[in-house]
C-alpha positions as CSV (number, residue, x, y, z in Angstrom):
1,M,0.1,-0.1,0.0
2,E,2.9,2.3,0.8
3,D,3.9,2.7,-3.1
4,N,-0.3,3.3,-4.1
5,I,-0.2,6.4,-1.5
6,T,3.4,7.5,-2.9
7,T,2.4,7.5,-6.4
8,W,-0.9,8.8,-5.7
9,I,0.9,12.2,-3.7
10,S,3.2,12.5,-6.8
11,Q,0.3,12.3,-8.9
12,Q,-1.6,14.8,-7.2
13,I,1.9,17.0,-6.6
14,T,2.0,16.5,-11.0
15,A,-1.4,17.7,-11.6
16,S,-1.3,21.0,-10.3
17,D,0.9,24.1,-10.5
18,V,0.4,25.1,-6.9
19,I,-0.7,22.2,-4.1
20,L,-0.9,22.7,-0.5
21,F,-1.0,19.6,1.9
22,M,-2.2,21.0,4.4
23,K,-4.8,20.3,7.8
24,G,-7.8,21.1,7.0
25,T,-9.4,23.3,3.8
26,P,-8.5,26.8,2.1
27,E,-12.1,27.0,3.3
28,A,-11.6,25.7,7.2
29,P,-8.1,25.3,8.4
30,Q,-7.8,22.9,11.2
31,C,-4.4,24.0,12.4
32,G,-2.3,27.5,12.6
33,F,0.3,26.7,10.5
34,S,-1.8,25.7,7.6
35,N,-3.6,29.1,8.2
36,Q,-0.9,31.3,8.0
37,V,0.2,29.9,4.3
38,V,-3.8,29.9,3.0
39,Q,-3.6,33.2,4.4
40,I,-0.1,34.3,2.5
41,L,-1.1,32.7,-0.4
42,N,-4.6,34.0,-0.7
43,Y,-2.7,37.5,0.0
44,L,-0.7,37.1,-2.9
45,G,-3.7,36.0,-5.1
46,I,-3.0,31.8,-6.4
47,E,-4.6,29.7,-7.6
48,Y,-3.9,26.4,-5.7
49,A,-5.3,23.2,-5.4
50,S,-5.1,21.6,-1.4
51,V,-5.3,18.1,0.0
52,N,-6.3,17.9,3.3
53,V,-4.1,15.5,5.7
54,L,-6.2,14.6,8.3
55,D,-9.1,13.3,5.8
56,D,-6.7,9.9,5.2
57,E,-3.9,8.5,8.0
58,K,-2.0,7.3,4.8
59,I,-1.7,10.9,2.8
60,R,-1.0,12.6,6.0
61,N,2.2,10.4,7.1
62,G,2.6,9.2,3.5
63,I,3.1,13.2,2.5
64,K,5.6,13.5,5.5
65,E,8.1,9.9,3.7
66,Y,7.4,11.4,0.6
67,T,9.5,14.8,1.0
68,N,11.4,13.5,4.2
69,W,9.8,16.5,6.1
70,P,8.4,16.1,9.5
71,T,5.9,19.0,9.6
72,I,1.9,20.1,7.6
73,P,1.6,22.3,5.9
74,Q,3.8,21.5,2.4
75,L,3.6,23.4,-0.4
76,Y,5.0,22.6,-4.0
77,V,5.2,24.5,-6.9
78,K,6.0,23.1,-10.5
79,S,6.3,19.8,-8.3
80,E,8.9,20.9,-6.6
81,F,8.8,21.2,-2.9
82,V,9.0,24.3,-1.3
83,G,8.3,24.4,2.5
84,G,6.8,24.4,4.8
85,C,4.6,27.4,7.3
86,D,7.9,28.9,8.4
87,I,10.0,29.0,5.5
88,L,6.7,29.9,3.2
89,R,6.4,33.1,6.4
90,E,10.0,33.7,5.8
91,M,10.4,34.2,2.5
92,F,6.5,36.1,2.1
93,E,8.2,38.6,4.8
94,E,12.0,38.8,2.3
95,N,9.2,39.5,-0.8
96,E,10.6,36.5,-2.1
97,L,7.6,34.5,-2.3
98,K,6.1,36.1,-4.8
99,Q,9.2,36.5,-7.2
100,M,9.2,32.7,-6.7
101,F,6.1,32.9,-8.4
102,T,6.7,35.5,-11.0
103,D,9.6,33.4,-12.1
104,K,8.0,30.1,-12.0
105,G,5.0,31.4,-14.4
106,I,2.1,31.6,-11.3
107,K,0.1,34.4,-11.6
108,T,0.0,36.7,-8.6
109,N,-1.8,40.0,-7.5
């Protein structure tokens, strides 16, 4: 089953230019860190897909193993892992996040 979840995660990441693995949904984040990332993405006007890791324990554990990153949320842009809440917040504050989206051809506000 492990391979199946890895394949599924990989398919989700490649299917969307921007995807956020988070606790809850963008409309109702279930943790403060996920909420902060949603607020940043919304502020920048980024269109993104999301996966609620609370829906399935296999996804929740699988995404951590997939990136070898222990925390959620996790943001992927053009199939590349960008980081979690702290990294994204720091990139946002340094105006690096908007530039990264622009460089990758993702429309922002």
